C-alpha positions as CSV (number, residue, x, y, z in Angstrom):
1,M,-75.6,-107.7,-76.9
2,Q,-74.6,-104.0,-76.6
3,S,-73.1,-103.1,-72.9
4,K,-73.9,-99.8,-71.4
5,T,-71.5,-97.7,-69.7
6,K,-71.9,-96.3,-66.4
7,S,-72.5,-92.9,-67.8
8,E,-75.2,-93.9,-69.9
9,V,-77.0,-95.7,-67.2
10,R,-79.0,-93.0,-64.9
11,G,-81.3,-93.4,-62.5
12,P,-84.1,-91.2,-61.3
13,Q,-83.0,-88.4,-59.5
14,S,-84.8,-86.8,-56.6
15,E,-84.9,-83.4,-55.8
16,V,-83.4,-83.4,-52.5
17,S,-80.3,-85.0,-54.3
18,S,-79.6,-82.1,-56.6
19,V,-80.3,-79.6,-54.0
20,L,-77.6,-81.4,-51.9
21,R,-75.4,-81.4,-54.9
22,S,-76.2,-77.7,-55.9
23,R,-74.8,-76.7,-52.0
24,A,-71.9,-79.0,-52.2
25,C,-70.1,-76.7,-54.8
26,F,-70.6,-74.0,-52.2
27,R,-69.2,-75.3,-49.2
28,L,-65.1,-75.2,-48.6
29,R,-63.6,-77.9,-47.7
30,T,-60.3,-78.4,-45.2
31,S,-58.0,-78.4,-48.3
32,D,-59.0,-75.1,-49.4
33,L,-57.7,-73.4,-45.9
34,G,-54.2,-72.9,-48.0
35,L,-56.6,-71.2,-50.7
36,R,-58.2,-69.1,-48.4
37,T,-55.1,-68.0,-46.6
38,L,-53.2,-67.3,-49.6
39,L,-56.4,-64.8,-50.6
40,F,-56.2,-63.3,-47.2
41,L,-52.5,-62.4,-47.6
42,A,-52.9,-61.5,-51.0
43,I,-55.5,-58.7,-49.8
44,L,-53.3,-58.1,-47.1
45,F,-50.3,-56.9,-49.0
46,V,-52.5,-55.4,-51.7
47,A,-54.7,-53.0,-50.0
48,P,-51.7,-50.9,-48.8
49,M,-50.1,-50.4,-52.2
50,A,-53.8,-49.6,-53.8
51,R,-54.2,-46.8,-51.2
52,A,-50.4,-45.9,-52.0
53,G,-51.2,-44.6,-55.7
54,N,-53.4,-42.0,-53.9
55,T,-51.3,-38.7,-53.9
56,R,-52.4,-36.0,-51.7
57,K,-50.9,-32.2,-51.7
58,P,-48.9,-32.3,-48.5
59,T,-49.5,-29.7,-45.5
60,L,-47.8,-29.0,-42.4
61,E,-50.7,-30.3,-40.4
62,V,-50.4,-34.0,-42.5
63,L,-46.6,-34.0,-42.2
64,G,-46.5,-32.7,-39.0
65,N,-48.3,-35.9,-37.8
66,E,-45.7,-38.4,-39.3
67,V,-42.8,-36.9,-37.8
68,Q,-41.5,-36.9,-34.5
69,C,-40.2,-34.1,-32.8
70,P,-36.6,-35.1,-32.2
71,C,-35.9,-32.9,-28.8
72,G,-36.7,-36.1,-26.7
73,C,-40.1,-35.4,-25.9
74,V,-41.5,-38.4,-27.8
75,A,-44.3,-36.5,-29.4
76,P,-45.5,-35.7,-33.2
77,L,-44.4,-32.9,-34.2
78,N,-47.1,-31.0,-33.9
79,Q,-48.0,-32.0,-30.9
80,C,-44.4,-31.3,-29.2
81,P,-45.1,-30.0,-25.5
82,H,-42.1,-27.3,-25.5
83,F,-43.3,-23.8,-26.7
84,D,-40.0,-22.4,-27.7
85,C,-38.4,-25.6,-29.5
86,A,-35.8,-25.3,-31.9
87,Q,-35.6,-28.4,-33.7
88,K,-39.5,-28.5,-33.7
89,A,-39.1,-25.0,-35.6
90,Q,-36.0,-25.9,-37.9
91,I,-38.1,-28.9,-39.2
92,Q,-41.3,-26.9,-39.5
93,G,-39.4,-24.6,-41.7
94,F,-37.7,-27.2,-43.7
95,I,-41.1,-28.6,-44.5
96,K,-42.6,-25.5,-45.3
97,Q,-39.7,-24.8,-47.7
98,E,-40.0,-28.5,-49.3
99,I,-43.8,-27.7,-49.8
100,A,-43.3,-24.4,-51.4
101,D,-40.7,-26.4,-53.7
102,G,-43.9,-28.2,-54.9
103,K,-42.8,-31.8,-53.8
104,D,-45.1,-34.3,-52.6
105,E,-45.4,-36.2,-49.1
106,A,-43.5,-39.1,-50.1
107,T,-40.4,-37.1,-51.3
108,I,-40.6,-34.6,-48.2
109,L,-40.6,-37.8,-45.6
110,H,-37.6,-39.3,-47.8
111,D,-35.7,-36.0,-47.4
112,L,-36.6,-35.6,-43.8
113,S,-35.0,-38.7,-43.2
114,V,-32.0,-38.0,-45.1
115,R,-31.3,-35.0,-43.2
116,F,-32.5,-35.6,-39.8
117,G,-32.2,-39.2,-39.7
118,M,-34.7,-42.4,-39.7
119,Q,-35.7,-41.9,-36.1
120,V,-37.5,-38.7,-36.9
121,L,-40.0,-40.6,-38.8
122,S,-43.4,-41.8,-36.5
123,A,-43.5,-45.4,-38.7
124,P,-40.6,-46.6,-40.2
125,P,-41.0,-47.0,-44.3
126,A,-42.2,-50.1,-45.4
127,H,-39.3,-51.2,-47.4
128,G,-35.7,-53.0,-46.9
129,F,-35.3,-54.4,-43.6
130,N,-37.6,-52.2,-42.3
131,L,-40.7,-54.1,-43.8
132,A,-40.1,-56.7,-41.1
133,V,-41.9,-54.6,-38.6
134,W,-44.8,-54.4,-41.1
135,I,-44.8,-58.0,-41.7
136,L,-43.4,-59.9,-38.5
137,P,-46.4,-58.8,-36.4
138,V,-48.8,-60.5,-39.0
139,I,-46.9,-63.6,-38.9
140,G,-47.0,-63.8,-35.4
141,L,-50.5,-63.1,-35.1
142,L,-51.4,-66.0,-37.6
143,A,-48.9,-68.2,-36.1
144,G,-50.4,-67.7,-32.8
145,L,-53.8,-68.2,-34.1
146,G,-52.9,-71.5,-35.8
147,L,-51.3,-72.6,-32.7
148,V,-54.8,-71.8,-30.6
149,V,-56.5,-73.9,-33.2
150,V,-54.3,-76.8,-32.7
151,I,-54.7,-76.7,-28.9
152,V,-58.4,-76.3,-29.2
153,R,-58.9,-79.4,-31.5
154,R,-56.4,-81.7,-29.1
155,W,-58.6,-80.3,-26.3
156,R,-61.7,-81.2,-28.2
157,R,-60.4,-84.6,-29.3
158,K,-62.1,-87.6,-27.4
159,P,-60.1,-89.8,-25.1
160,I,-59.3,-93.3,-26.5
161,I,-60.9,-95.8,-24.6
162,L,-59.9,-99.2,-24.0
163,P,-62.1,-102.1,-23.6
164,A,-62.1,-103.5,-20.2
165,S,-61.2,-107.2,-19.6
166,D,-64.1,-109.5,-18.6
167,G,-62.3,-111.5,-15.9
168,I,-59.4,-110.2,-14.3
169,S,-57.6,-113.3,-12.5
170,L,-55.7,-112.7,-9.5
171,D,-53.4,-115.4,-7.8
172,P,-55.1,-116.2,-4.1
173,K,-51.4,-116.1,-2.9
174,V,-51.0,-112.8,-3.9
175,I,-54.2,-111.3,-2.4
176,T,-53.3,-113.1,1.4
177,A,-49.8,-111.8,0.9
178,L,-51.1,-108.3,0.4
179,E,-54.0,-108.6,3.2
180,E,-51.7,-109.8,5.9
181,E,-49.0,-106.7,4.6
182,M,-51.7,-104.5,5.1
183,K,-52.7,-105.7,8.7
184,S,-48.9,-105.8,9.5
185,A,-48.6,-102.1,8.6
186,G,-52.0,-101.1,10.7
187,L,-54.1,-100.1,7.3
188,R,-56.7,-102.7,7.5
């Protein structure tokens, strides 16, 4: 006698079960949370790199918005409120000279930071220790979001209800002693 294996035995399939099976392949499980997080982080870090590949011709206006005036006004170079700011004129002259030499925007910003210090840049460069300025806020945001999810899940969890015992038997001596104590204290 020939025995059939499980894969050889097939029953009638309903249309509903095939639809449910086809929808199940598109549904994400909880185990895919790590995969989604990894994909999100990859997009988060690849997007700036793709944008960095675009080189544009530097102008005084564009570079003036990316550089702070070192006179102490804490404003971008183009928006320095001091009309006769010597440091503004010095940096603008340096930028014009660098543009005339044919340097690109990244090189000019690097040369500015070398000559006038890192504090002249409006945003720190995304390499070395300064990379932490770009990464830590994202990590903090994700950690805070994770903490909120954990707290909300705990709030939504149903409390455990213990079954009540059927007959609680108390000693009658204890009950009479309690009643007498309450009478003597004036509570009853």
